[in-house]
C-alpha positions as CSV (number, residue, x, y, z in Angstrom):
1,M,36.9,-84.1,99.7
2,T,36.5,-87.5,98.1
3,D,39.6,-89.3,96.7
4,A,40.4,-92.3,94.5
5,L,37.3,-91.9,92.3
6,H,37.0,-91.5,88.6
7,I,35.5,-88.0,88.4
8,L,34.3,-86.8,85.0
9,K,34.1,-83.1,84.3
10,V,31.0,-82.8,82.1
11,A,29.9,-79.9,80.0
12,L,26.1,-79.6,79.8
13,D,23.7,-77.5,77.6
14,V,22.7,-75.1,80.4
15,P,23.2,-71.3,80.8
16,L,25.8,-71.7,83.5
17,D,29.5,-71.0,83.0
18,R,30.8,-74.1,84.7
19,V,31.2,-77.8,84.3
20,F,29.7,-80.5,86.5
21,D,31.3,-83.4,88.4
22,Y,30.0,-87.0,88.0
23,A,31.4,-90.3,89.2
24,T,32.0,-93.3,87.1
25,I,33.3,-96.8,87.6
26,E,34.5,-97.0,84.0
27,P,38.3,-96.4,84.0
28,N,38.6,-96.0,80.2
29,T,36.5,-93.0,79.8
30,Q,38.1,-90.4,77.5
31,I,37.8,-86.7,77.0
32,G,35.5,-86.0,74.1
33,Q,33.0,-88.8,74.9
34,Y,29.4,-88.0,75.4
35,V,27.5,-89.2,78.5
36,I,24.0,-89.3,79.8
37,V,23.8,-87.9,83.3
38,P,21.1,-87.0,85.9
39,F,20.5,-83.2,86.2
40,G,17.8,-82.4,88.7
41,P,14.7,-84.4,87.7
42,R,16.0,-84.6,84.1
43,K,18.4,-86.8,82.1
44,M,20.8,-84.8,80.0
45,I,23.5,-85.5,77.4
46,G,26.8,-83.9,78.0
47,V,30.4,-84.1,76.8
48,V,33.4,-85.1,79.0
49,V,35.8,-82.2,79.1
50,G,38.1,-83.4,81.9
51,I,38.9,-86.4,84.1
52,S,40.1,-86.2,87.7
53,N,40.5,-88.3,90.8
54,T,39.2,-85.6,93.2
55,T,36.1,-83.5,93.6
56,L,34.9,-80.9,96.0
57,I,31.4,-82.4,96.1
58,E,30.5,-84.5,99.1
59,S,30.4,-88.2,98.3
60,K,26.7,-88.5,99.3
61,K,25.8,-85.7,96.9
62,L,28.0,-86.9,94.1
63,K,25.9,-88.4,91.3
64,S,27.0,-91.1,88.9
65,I,26.7,-91.0,85.1
66,I,23.8,-93.1,83.7
67,R,25.6,-94.2,80.5
68,C,28.8,-93.4,78.6
69,D,28.8,-93.7,74.8
70,P,32.1,-95.2,73.4
71,E,32.3,-92.7,70.5
72,V,34.7,-89.9,71.0
73,I,33.0,-87.0,69.3
74,F,35.6,-84.2,69.7
75,D,39.4,-84.1,69.7
76,E,41.9,-81.9,71.4
77,Q,41.9,-79.3,68.5
78,S,38.1,-79.1,68.8
79,F,38.3,-78.3,72.5
80,K,40.8,-75.5,71.9
81,L,38.3,-74.1,69.4
82,F,35.4,-74.4,71.9
83,Q,37.4,-72.9,74.7
84,F,38.4,-69.9,72.5
85,C,34.8,-69.3,71.5
86,S,33.5,-69.6,75.0
87,Q,36.1,-67.2,76.4
88,Y,36.0,-64.7,73.5
89,Y,32.2,-64.5,73.0
90,H,31.5,-65.0,76.8
91,Y,29.2,-67.9,76.3
92,P,28.9,-70.9,78.6
93,L,31.3,-73.7,77.6
94,G,28.7,-76.4,77.8
95,Q,26.3,-74.5,75.5
96,T,29.2,-73.6,73.2
97,I,30.1,-77.3,72.8
98,M,26.5,-78.6,72.5
99,S,25.6,-76.0,69.9
100,A,28.1,-77.8,67.6
101,V,27.0,-81.3,68.4
102,P,24.8,-82.8,65.6
103,S,21.1,-82.9,66.8
104,R,21.0,-86.7,66.3
105,L,23.8,-87.2,68.8
106,K,21.7,-85.5,71.5
107,K,19.1,-88.3,71.2
108,L,19.5,-91.7,72.8
109,N,19.3,-93.6,69.6
110,T,21.9,-92.3,67.1
111,K,22.0,-95.3,64.7
112,G,18.5,-95.8,63.4
113,M,17.9,-94.4,59.9
114,V,14.3,-93.3,59.2
115,K,12.4,-92.8,56.0
116,K,12.1,-89.3,54.6
117,Y,8.9,-87.9,53.3
118,L,7.7,-85.1,51.1
119,Y,4.4,-83.3,52.2
120,R,1.8,-81.5,50.0
121,L,-1.7,-80.2,50.5
122,T,-4.8,-82.0,49.4
123,P,-7.6,-80.4,47.3
124,K,-9.7,-80.0,50.5
125,V,-7.5,-77.1,51.6
126,F,-8.3,-75.0,48.5
127,A,-12.0,-75.9,48.7
128,L,-12.4,-74.8,52.4
129,G,-9.8,-72.0,52.5
130,I,-7.2,-71.2,55.1
131,D,-9.6,-69.5,57.4
132,A,-11.2,-72.9,58.1
133,L,-8.2,-73.7,60.3
134,P,-8.7,-73.7,64.1
135,P,-8.5,-70.1,65.5
136,R,-5.1,-69.0,67.0
137,Q,-3.3,-71.9,65.3
138,M,-0.6,-69.7,63.9
139,L,1.9,-72.5,63.2
140,L,-0.7,-74.5,61.2
141,K,-1.3,-71.4,59.1
142,R,2.4,-70.8,58.5
143,I,2.9,-74.4,57.4
144,V,-0.1,-74.3,55.1
145,M,0.9,-71.0,53.5
146,A,4.5,-72.3,53.0
147,L,3.0,-75.4,51.2
148,I,0.9,-73.1,49.1
149,D,4.0,-71.2,48.0
150,A,6.3,-74.2,47.6
151,T,3.8,-76.9,46.4
152,Q,5.7,-79.5,48.5
153,L,8.1,-79.5,51.4
154,D,10.6,-82.0,52.9
155,E,11.1,-82.5,56.6
156,A,14.2,-80.2,56.7
157,S,12.2,-77.4,55.3
158,L,9.3,-78.0,57.8
159,R,11.9,-78.1,60.6
160,S,13.1,-74.6,59.5
161,I,9.6,-73.3,60.0
162,S,9.3,-74.8,63.5
163,S,11.0,-77.4,65.7
164,T,7.5,-78.7,66.6
165,W,6.4,-79.2,63.0
166,K,5.5,-82.9,63.5
167,K,2.6,-82.2,65.8
168,S,1.2,-79.7,63.3
169,I,1.6,-82.2,60.4
170,E,-0.2,-84.8,62.4
171,T,-3.1,-82.4,63.0
172,L,-3.3,-81.5,59.3
173,D,-3.2,-85.2,58.5
174,E,-6.1,-85.9,60.8
175,M,-8.1,-83.0,59.1
176,G,-7.4,-84.5,55.7
177,W,-5.5,-81.5,54.6
178,I,-2.2,-83.1,53.9
179,E,-0.7,-86.1,52.1
180,K,2.8,-87.4,52.0
181,E,5.0,-89.7,49.9
182,E,8.4,-91.2,50.6
183,A,11.2,-89.2,49.2
184,K,13.4,-90.9,46.6
185,L,17.2,-90.8,47.2
186,D,18.4,-90.4,43.6
187,D,22.1,-91.0,42.9
188,K,23.0,-87.9,40.9
189,V,25.5,-88.1,38.1
190,F,27.8,-85.1,37.9
191,L,29.1,-84.7,34.4
192,Q,32.8,-84.1,34.0
193,A,33.1,-80.4,33.2
194,P,35.8,-79.1,30.9
195,I,38.8,-77.8,32.8
196,P,39.4,-74.2,32.0
197,A,42.9,-72.8,31.5
198,L,44.1,-70.4,34.1
199,N,44.7,-66.8,33.2
200,L,47.8,-64.9,34.4
201,D,46.1,-63.6,37.6
202,Q,44.8,-67.0,38.5
203,K,48.3,-68.6,38.1
204,K,49.9,-65.9,40.2
205,A,47.3,-66.5,42.9
206,L,47.8,-70.2,42.9
207,D,51.6,-70.0,43.0
208,A,51.6,-67.5,45.8
209,I,49.4,-69.6,48.1
210,L,51.1,-72.9,47.2
211,A,54.5,-71.4,47.9
212,R,53.5,-71.1,51.6
213,N,50.9,-73.8,52.0
214,K,52.4,-75.4,55.0
215,E,52.1,-72.4,57.4
216,F,49.4,-70.1,58.8
217,I,48.6,-67.2,56.4
218,P,45.2,-65.6,55.9
219,W,45.0,-64.8,52.2
220,L,42.5,-62.3,50.8
221,L,41.7,-63.5,47.3
222,Y,40.1,-60.3,46.0
223,G,38.7,-60.6,42.5
224,I,36.0,-58.9,40.5
225,T,32.8,-60.9,39.9
226,G,33.4,-63.6,37.4
227,S,37.2,-63.5,37.8
228,G,37.5,-67.3,38.5
229,K,37.9,-67.5,42.2
230,T,36.2,-70.9,42.3
231,E,38.7,-72.3,39.8
232,V,41.5,-71.1,42.0
233,Y,39.9,-72.9,45.0
234,I,39.6,-76.1,43.0
235,R,43.3,-76.0,41.9
236,L,44.4,-75.3,45.5
237,I,42.4,-78.3,46.7
238,E,43.8,-80.5,44.0
239,E,47.3,-79.7,45.2
240,V,46.5,-80.0,48.9
241,L,44.8,-83.4,48.5
242,K,47.9,-84.9,46.8
243,K,49.2,-85.2,50.4
244,D,48.0,-88.4,52.0
245,Y,45.1,-88.0,54.5
246,A,44.6,-84.3,53.9
247,Q,41.2,-82.6,54.4
248,V,39.8,-79.3,53.1
249,L,37.0,-77.3,54.6
250,V,35.0,-74.9,52.3
251,L,32.6,-72.5,54.0
252,V,29.8,-70.8,52.0
253,P,27.4,-68.2,53.6
254,E,24.1,-69.7,52.6
255,I,22.5,-73.0,51.7
256,N,21.4,-71.6,48.3
257,L,25.1,-71.4,47.2
258,T,25.7,-75.1,48.1
259,P,24.0,-77.0,45.2
260,Q,25.9,-75.2,42.3
261,L,29.2,-75.3,44.1
262,E,28.7,-78.9,45.1
263,S,27.9,-79.9,41.5
264,R,31.1,-78.1,40.2
265,F,33.3,-79.6,42.9
266,R,31.9,-83.2,42.4
267,S,32.6,-83.0,38.7
268,R,36.2,-82.3,39.4
269,F,36.9,-84.5,42.5
270,E,35.4,-87.9,41.5
271,K,38.1,-89.9,43.3
272,Y,37.7,-88.0,46.6
273,K,34.9,-88.2,49.2
274,L,33.0,-84.9,49.3
275,I,30.2,-84.2,51.8
276,T,28.0,-81.2,52.6
277,L,26.8,-79.9,55.9
278,H,23.9,-77.6,56.0
279,S,20.3,-77.1,57.4
280,H,18.6,-78.8,54.4
281,L,20.0,-82.2,55.5
282,T,18.0,-84.4,57.8
283,D,19.4,-85.1,61.2
284,N,20.5,-88.6,60.1
285,E,22.2,-87.2,56.9
286,R,24.0,-84.6,58.9
287,L,25.2,-87.0,61.5
288,L,26.4,-89.4,58.8
289,N,28.4,-86.7,57.0
290,W,29.7,-85.2,60.2
291,R,31.1,-88.7,61.2
292,L,32.8,-89.1,57.8
293,A,34.6,-85.8,58.4
294,K,35.5,-86.6,62.0
295,E,36.9,-90.0,61.0
296,G,39.0,-88.4,58.2
297,K,37.1,-90.4,55.5
298,A,35.7,-87.2,53.8
299,Q,38.5,-85.3,52.1
300,I,36.3,-82.3,51.2
301,V,33.6,-80.7,53.4
302,I,31.4,-77.9,52.0
303,G,29.2,-76.3,54.6
304,T,27.6,-73.3,56.1
305,R,28.8,-71.4,59.2
306,L,28.2,-74.2,61.8
307,S,30.6,-76.4,59.8
308,I,33.5,-74.5,61.1
309,F,33.2,-76.6,64.3
310,T,33.3,-80.0,62.4
311,P,36.1,-82.2,63.7
312,M,38.6,-82.8,60.8
313,P,41.8,-84.5,62.1
314,Q,43.8,-83.9,58.9
315,L,42.5,-80.4,58.1
316,S,45.1,-78.8,55.8
317,L,43.3,-75.9,54.2
318,I,40.3,-73.6,54.9
319,I,38.5,-71.7,52.2
320,I,35.7,-69.1,52.9
321,D,33.7,-68.1,49.8
322,E,32.0,-64.7,49.9
323,E,33.8,-63.9,53.2
324,H,32.1,-60.5,53.5
325,D,28.7,-62.1,53.8
326,A,26.6,-61.3,56.9
327,S,25.3,-64.8,57.1
328,F,28.7,-65.9,58.6
329,K,27.7,-64.1,61.8
330,Q,25.4,-66.2,64.0
331,Q,22.6,-64.1,65.4
332,E,21.2,-66.5,68.1
333,G,22.8,-68.5,71.0
334,L,26.6,-68.5,70.6
335,R,27.0,-65.3,68.5
336,Y,30.2,-66.2,66.8
337,H,31.5,-65.0,63.4
338,A,32.5,-68.1,61.3
339,R,35.2,-66.1,59.5
340,D,36.9,-65.1,62.7
341,V,36.6,-68.5,64.2
342,A,38.0,-70.0,61.0
343,V,41.1,-67.7,61.2
344,F,41.7,-68.8,64.8
345,R,41.3,-72.5,63.8
346,A,43.7,-72.1,60.9
347,K,46.3,-70.4,63.2
348,S,46.0,-73.1,65.8
349,K,46.5,-75.8,63.1
350,N,49.2,-73.7,61.3
351,I,47.5,-74.0,57.9
352,P,46.6,-71.4,55.3
353,I,43.1,-69.9,55.0
354,V,41.8,-68.3,51.9
355,L,39.1,-65.6,52.1
356,G,37.5,-65.1,48.7
357,T,35.3,-62.2,47.7
358,A,34.7,-59.4,45.2
359,T,33.7,-57.0,48.0
360,P,35.8,-57.7,51.1
361,S,34.4,-56.8,54.5
362,L,36.0,-53.6,55.8
363,E,37.6,-55.5,58.6
364,T,39.3,-57.9,56.2
365,W,40.2,-55.0,53.8
366,F,41.7,-53.1,56.8
367,N,43.8,-56.1,57.9
368,T,45.0,-56.5,54.3
369,T,45.8,-52.9,53.3
370,K,46.4,-50.9,56.4
371,I,49.5,-48.6,56.2
372,K,50.2,-47.6,59.8
373,A,50.8,-51.1,61.1
374,P,52.0,-54.4,59.8
375,K,49.6,-56.1,57.4
376,K,48.0,-59.2,58.9
377,F,46.7,-60.8,55.7
378,G,48.3,-61.8,52.4
379,F,46.8,-60.0,49.4
380,I,46.0,-61.5,46.0
381,K,44.1,-59.7,43.3
382,L,42.2,-61.0,40.3
383,T,41.6,-58.1,37.9
384,S,40.0,-59.7,34.8
385,R,37.1,-62.1,34.2
386,A,38.0,-65.7,33.7
387,V,35.9,-66.2,30.6
388,K,37.6,-64.8,27.5
389,D,36.0,-61.7,26.0
390,S,33.7,-61.4,29.1
391,T,33.6,-57.9,30.5
392,L,32.1,-56.3,33.6
393,P,28.5,-55.1,33.0
394,E,27.7,-51.5,32.4
395,I,25.9,-50.0,35.4
396,K,23.4,-47.2,34.8
397,C,21.3,-45.3,37.4
398,I,17.8,-44.3,36.5
399,D,16.7,-41.1,38.3
400,I,13.2,-41.9,39.6
401,S,12.5,-38.2,40.2
402,K,12.9,-37.4,36.5
403,S,11.2,-40.4,34.9
404,T,7.6,-41.5,34.5
405,F,7.0,-44.8,36.2
406,T,4.4,-47.5,35.5
407,K,3.7,-49.7,38.5
408,G,7.2,-49.2,39.8
409,F,9.0,-49.7,36.5
410,S,10.7,-47.0,34.4
411,P,10.2,-47.1,30.6
412,Y,14.0,-47.6,30.3
413,L,13.9,-50.8,32.3
414,I,10.8,-52.1,30.6
415,E,12.4,-51.5,27.2
416,A,15.6,-53.2,28.3
417,I,13.7,-56.3,29.4
418,R,11.8,-56.4,26.1
419,D,15.1,-56.1,24.2
420,R,16.4,-59.2,26.1
421,L,13.3,-61.1,25.3
422,N,13.7,-60.4,21.6
423,K,17.3,-61.5,21.8
424,K,16.4,-64.8,23.7
425,Q,18.5,-63.6,26.7
426,Q,17.6,-63.6,30.4
427,S,16.9,-60.8,32.8
428,L,17.0,-60.7,36.6
429,I,14.9,-58.2,38.5
430,F,16.2,-57.7,42.0
431,I,14.2,-56.4,45.0
432,N,15.1,-57.2,48.5
433,R,11.5,-57.6,49.8
434,R,9.3,-60.6,49.5
435,G,5.5,-60.6,49.6
436,F,3.2,-58.6,47.4
437,A,3.6,-55.2,48.9
438,P,4.9,-53.8,52.2
439,V,1.8,-51.9,53.4
440,L,-1.9,-52.1,53.0
441,L,-3.1,-48.5,53.1
442,C,-6.5,-46.9,53.6
443,S,-7.1,-44.0,51.2
444,A,-9.3,-42.1,53.6
445,C,-7.7,-42.2,57.0
446,Q,-4.2,-43.5,56.1
447,W,-4.6,-46.6,58.3
448,T,-2.0,-49.3,57.7
449,G,-2.0,-52.9,58.9
450,K,0.3,-53.3,61.9
451,C,1.5,-56.4,63.7
452,T,0.0,-56.8,67.2
453,R,3.3,-58.4,68.5
454,C,6.0,-56.4,66.7
455,S,6.8,-52.8,65.9
456,S,6.3,-53.5,62.2
457,R,3.7,-53.3,59.5
458,L,2.0,-56.4,58.0
459,V,3.1,-57.4,54.5
460,V,0.5,-58.1,51.9
461,H,0.6,-61.7,50.5
462,L,-2.0,-61.5,47.8
463,N,-1.9,-65.2,46.7
464,Q,-3.0,-66.3,50.1
465,K,-5.1,-63.2,50.7
466,R,-3.3,-62.6,54.0
467,L,-1.4,-59.9,55.9
468,R,1.7,-61.4,57.4
469,C,4.4,-60.2,59.7
470,H,7.9,-61.3,58.5
471,H,9.3,-61.0,62.0
472,C,7.1,-63.2,64.1
473,G,4.9,-65.0,61.6
474,Y,1.6,-63.5,62.8
475,D,-0.9,-63.3,60.0
476,E,-4.5,-62.3,59.4
477,K,-7.0,-62.1,56.6
478,I,-6.9,-59.0,54.4
479,P,-9.9,-56.9,55.7
480,Q,-12.7,-56.0,53.3
481,Q,-12.9,-52.5,54.7
482,C,-10.7,-50.2,57.0
483,P,-11.0,-51.3,60.6
484,T,-10.7,-47.6,61.7
485,C,-13.1,-45.7,59.4
486,G,-14.9,-48.4,57.4
487,N,-13.6,-47.2,54.1
488,A,-13.6,-50.0,51.5
489,D,-10.9,-48.4,49.4
490,L,-7.9,-50.2,50.7
491,Y,-4.9,-50.6,48.4
492,P,-1.4,-52.1,48.7
493,T,1.4,-49.6,48.4
494,G,5.1,-50.3,47.8
495,Q,6.6,-53.3,46.1
496,G,7.4,-56.9,47.0
497,T,8.5,-59.9,44.9
498,Q,4.9,-61.1,44.4
499,R,3.7,-57.7,43.1
500,V,6.7,-57.4,40.8
501,E,5.9,-60.8,39.4
502,E,2.2,-59.8,38.8
503,T,3.3,-56.5,37.1
504,L,5.8,-58.2,34.8
505,K,3.3,-60.9,33.8
506,E,1.0,-58.0,32.8
507,F,3.8,-56.2,30.8
508,F,5.1,-59.4,29.2
509,P,2.4,-62.1,29.1
510,E,4.4,-64.2,26.7
511,A,7.5,-64.3,29.0
512,R,8.4,-67.3,31.2
513,I,8.7,-65.7,34.7
514,L,10.0,-67.3,37.9
515,R,9.9,-65.7,41.3
516,V,12.6,-66.8,43.8
517,D,12.4,-65.9,47.4
518,R,12.1,-67.6,50.8
519,D,8.3,-68.1,50.3
520,S,8.6,-69.8,46.9
521,T,12.0,-71.6,47.4
522,R,12.2,-73.5,50.6
523,T,13.9,-76.7,49.5
524,K,17.3,-77.6,48.0
525,E,15.5,-79.4,45.2
526,A,13.8,-76.1,44.2
527,L,17.2,-74.4,43.9
528,N,18.6,-77.2,41.8
529,D,15.5,-76.9,39.5
530,L,16.2,-73.2,39.2
531,F,19.8,-73.6,38.1
532,L,18.8,-76.3,35.6
533,K,16.0,-74.2,34.1
534,M,18.2,-71.1,33.8
535,K,21.0,-73.2,32.2
536,D,18.4,-74.8,29.8
537,R,17.0,-71.3,29.0
538,E,13.5,-72.3,30.3
539,I,13.2,-68.9,32.1
540,D,13.1,-65.5,30.6
541,I,12.8,-63.3,33.6
542,L,13.9,-64.1,37.1
543,I,12.6,-62.2,40.1
544,G,14.6,-62.5,43.3
545,T,15.7,-61.2,46.6
546,Q,19.3,-61.3,48.1
547,M,19.2,-65.1,47.7
548,L,20.2,-64.6,44.1
549,S,22.7,-61.7,44.6
550,K,25.8,-63.8,44.9
551,G,27.7,-66.9,43.8
552,H,25.5,-68.0,41.0
553,D,26.6,-68.4,37.4
554,F,23.8,-67.9,34.8
555,P,25.6,-67.8,31.3
556,Y,22.6,-66.4,29.4
557,L,21.7,-63.6,31.8
558,S,22.6,-60.2,30.4
559,L,20.3,-57.7,32.3
560,V,19.9,-56.9,36.0
561,G,17.3,-54.5,37.1
562,V,17.5,-53.2,40.7
563,L,14.4,-51.8,42.4
564,D,13.9,-49.9,45.7
565,T,17.4,-49.5,47.2
566,D,17.4,-46.0,48.6
567,Q,16.4,-46.7,52.1
568,A,19.8,-48.3,52.9
569,L,21.6,-45.1,51.8
570,Y,20.6,-43.2,55.0
571,S,20.1,-46.0,57.5
572,S,21.0,-45.5,61.2
573,D,23.1,-48.7,60.9
574,F,26.7,-47.7,60.2
575,R,27.2,-50.9,58.2
576,A,24.3,-50.2,55.9
577,S,26.2,-48.5,53.0
578,E,28.9,-51.3,53.1
579,R,26.2,-53.9,52.8
580,L,24.4,-52.1,50.1
581,F,27.5,-51.6,47.9
582,S,28.4,-55.3,48.4
583,Q,24.9,-56.5,47.6
584,L,24.6,-54.3,44.5
585,M,28.1,-55.2,43.3
586,Q,27.3,-58.9,43.7
587,V,23.9,-58.8,42.0
588,S,25.4,-56.7,39.2
589,G,28.0,-59.4,38.7
590,R,25.3,-61.9,37.7
591,A,25.0,-60.1,34.3
592,G,27.3,-60.8,31.3
593,R,29.3,-63.6,32.8
594,A,29.8,-65.4,29.5
595,N,30.3,-63.8,26.1
596,I,27.1,-61.7,26.3
597,K,27.5,-58.0,27.2
598,G,25.8,-57.3,30.6
599,E,23.9,-54.2,31.7
600,V,22.6,-53.2,35.1
601,Y,19.8,-50.6,35.7
602,I,19.4,-49.2,39.2
603,Q,16.3,-47.2,40.0
604,T,17.1,-44.5,42.5
605,A,16.3,-41.0,43.6
606,F,20.0,-40.3,44.3
607,P,21.9,-41.3,41.0
608,H,24.9,-39.1,41.9
609,H,25.4,-40.5,45.4
610,P,29.1,-41.5,46.0
611,L,28.1,-45.1,46.4
612,F,26.5,-45.3,43.0
613,E,29.4,-43.4,41.4
614,A,31.9,-46.0,42.8
615,L,29.6,-48.8,41.7
616,K,29.4,-47.5,38.1
617,T,33.2,-47.7,37.8
618,H,33.4,-51.0,39.7
619,N,35.8,-49.3,42.1
620,Y,35.4,-51.1,45.4
621,E,38.9,-50.1,46.5
622,H,38.1,-46.3,46.4
623,F,34.7,-46.9,48.1
624,A,36.3,-49.1,50.8
625,N,39.1,-46.6,51.5
626,E,36.7,-43.7,51.8
627,L,34.5,-45.7,54.2
628,L,37.5,-46.5,56.3
629,K,38.3,-42.8,56.6
630,E,34.7,-42.2,57.8
631,R,34.9,-45.1,60.3
632,E,38.2,-43.8,61.7
633,L,36.8,-40.3,62.2
634,A,33.6,-41.8,63.9
635,E,35.7,-44.3,65.9
636,L,33.9,-47.3,64.6
637,S,34.9,-50.8,63.6
638,P,37.6,-51.8,62.5
639,F,39.3,-49.0,64.4
640,T,37.5,-49.7,67.7
641,F,35.9,-52.8,69.2
642,L,32.3,-53.0,70.2
643,V,30.0,-55.1,72.5
644,L,26.2,-55.0,72.4
645,L,24.1,-55.9,75.4
646,K,20.5,-56.6,74.3
647,A,17.6,-57.2,76.7
648,E,13.9,-57.9,76.3
649,A,11.0,-58.6,78.6
650,H,7.2,-58.1,78.6
651,Q,7.6,-55.0,80.7
652,L,9.9,-52.2,79.5
653,T,10.6,-51.0,83.0
654,S,12.3,-54.3,83.8
655,V,14.5,-54.0,80.7
656,M,15.6,-50.4,81.4
657,Q,16.2,-51.1,85.0
658,F,18.5,-54.0,84.1
659,L,20.4,-52.1,81.4
660,N,20.9,-49.0,83.6
661,D,22.3,-51.2,86.4
662,A,24.6,-53.0,83.8
663,M,25.7,-49.6,82.5
664,Q,26.7,-48.4,85.9
665,K,28.6,-51.6,86.7
666,A,30.5,-51.4,83.4
667,Q,31.5,-47.8,84.2
668,D,32.7,-48.8,87.6
669,L,34.8,-51.7,86.3
670,S,36.8,-49.9,83.7
671,H,37.7,-46.3,82.7
672,H,39.3,-47.6,79.5
673,V,36.0,-48.2,77.7
674,T,33.1,-46.0,76.7
675,V,29.7,-47.1,77.9
676,Y,26.7,-45.6,76.1
677,N,23.2,-45.1,77.6
678,P,20.5,-47.7,76.9
679,V,18.4,-47.0,73.9
680,R,15.5,-48.6,72.1
681,P,16.3,-50.3,68.8
682,I,14.3,-49.5,65.6
683,M,12.3,-52.6,66.2
684,E,11.2,-51.6,69.7
685,R,8.9,-54.6,70.2
686,L,9.5,-58.1,68.7
687,K,7.3,-61.1,69.2
688,G,5.5,-59.4,72.1
689,M,8.7,-58.5,73.9
690,E,9.8,-54.9,74.7
691,R,13.4,-54.4,73.7
692,A,16.4,-52.1,74.5
693,Q,20.1,-52.2,74.2
694,L,23.4,-50.6,75.2
695,V,26.8,-50.4,73.4
696,I,30.3,-50.6,74.9
697,Q,33.2,-49.3,72.9
698,A,36.9,-49.6,73.3
699,S,40.0,-48.8,71.3
700,S,41.7,-51.9,72.7
701,R,40.4,-55.5,72.3
702,I,42.4,-56.5,75.4
703,A,40.7,-53.7,77.5
704,L,37.3,-54.7,76.3
705,Q,37.8,-58.4,77.0
706,K,39.2,-57.6,80.5
707,L,36.0,-55.7,81.2
708,L,33.8,-58.6,80.0
709,D,35.7,-61.1,82.1
710,D,34.2,-59.3,85.2
711,W,31.1,-57.8,83.8
712,V,29.4,-60.9,82.2
713,P,29.6,-63.0,85.5
714,Y,28.0,-60.0,87.3
715,L,25.2,-59.9,84.8
716,R,24.6,-63.7,85.2
717,E,24.3,-63.3,89.0
718,N,22.3,-60.1,88.9
719,K,18.7,-60.6,90.1
720,L,17.5,-58.0,87.7
721,G,19.0,-60.1,84.9
722,Q,16.7,-63.0,85.9
723,K,13.6,-61.0,85.1
724,V,14.7,-60.3,81.5
725,K,16.1,-62.2,78.6
726,W,19.5,-60.8,77.7
727,I,22.5,-61.5,75.5
728,V,26.0,-60.2,75.1
729,D,27.1,-59.8,71.5
730,V,30.8,-59.4,71.0
731,D,31.7,-57.8,67.6
732,P,28.1,-57.2,66.8
733,F,27.1,-57.2,63.2
734,D,23.5,-55.9,63.4
735,F,22.3,-53.0,65.6
């Protein structure tokens, strides 16, 4: 044992559930500083999580830090949050901390600001065609196709395609396929919007929360679409910020909700510093904004799920908009749920947290309304729309088994769109599938294009004349004839956003039509353009996926048409009906938000399904209560607690051997949990990897966590586990 040394306990971004000891001669090092240390042959950046005078490492083996940065990046409250997440989700502490560190901080130079560029294709691309790219260069193809769809992309959008985008851009530049220009940083002016008067429901909501705004209470702000939840948020923030040095965190589920919300907030909070944190920012922008929050200089932070870890020393209120949204659950790395982490953070800070939604998650609804036990959440209900004379849209189901359809559209829906065009009103056609069509089919032998790496079919993208896998990115040229029988009669079947766009242009050649999906809208600027065009009535028909199903306010939109929803009614995923109801309720709420009457047409083969019956009457409460009864009988969440162990490898035998061993160990460790046999998921193969999973279920969260405390370390040390890639997902959201 070595004494009288300054020993730093350093958390590193490695898959080991431990911290590492390093020596330093610097006596003023603090917990929360980041350091550069030797780790094997590499240099790594870590965070100091403890300081001691002793270590169990022999002095000759004890390594010293290379450099310590003076900036303290996390405070005591942040470490409590990281420790909670590490322990609850059973993820290594070092990786938990480093997942929340801005990317720029992980680099040696954190101060230099670099120019930002926009990239677009040259005419050479269209002259030669995409097949002129080097063979097997899938990333090059993905970037080129993304640029074809979006016209131009910024660096953040390219980074979302691949972390190695720069090398591909250099290759395309050398080929003469790409050009760039420096992006202009325009100072946007946000016009002062008129301040609406609060209705009775909004006043009651505001008063109830403010009456107890100095203590921890999770409030469910449950209001129908268009009921003015955002205005309640704004009034709450105004009151909270009257206190010196207060800060407010507002979480939104997706980046596409940020521009409109940011614009509305900035118009009302001119004297306060407001920042955003999301994936469309560059590394430098994100670091700058993160530091403003950490130093208490930003009073309002609007961000997506990762923002829940942002250090905010004067945090006084947390607001989660659309709390039900699945995007708050991280599906890679640290598989946390931002809503649940936010509740823990609010409790540890003893501050209120507001969960706003028109369709609460069943877990939140259960915590708010349960009868047999004390309610955990406060409950506030907004029952009327905020805009005077605005009413909920009328929802109608069109029975596709009793109607003649033309290219996927019923005559009722076509006539409704035409009526809106005549009235100079806007329509939204909603289909949750991008691309031209799901399947390319041979009329002779029924061949369909399948991905070589995934258990999925290739989606037709007609604009690029390609078949593309939406799971792994694999793509190939649309064949001229069937690869199996040689038949030339190949036709796309099913619908995607591109095919819907083509059909509507055929039906309504005079209409101004815009398609919005992840292929056509990859930048924040594109979303801003969309909102401006809708507001200025430059668009007649909007075609969109779930990107448009929530949070957006289009005052002249009076019709929503919903295509192809039935597959979710009888899904093997027990959450499917909850998601579908929420999605349809949200997208229906886009219609008739001003003084124009709204209508919603849903094309379905099951018009009398209980889900649609509840939807027609806008009766979420009845639907949620019936679902809770089903969940209780089936012993599913929120009445029980679940853990999902996923494993994948190139060989299925390795996966099943590991999972069977894990199952046996879990059964040996505890008799208070139910361990199910390993099964294959619906997507049996993904990106060339064979997959399987097992579920553990318990009626007690404590019993489940006690099992995991012994089980997860066993899995980490298991030699079988070193042959496969595996993850433990606590409170899984997707099976």
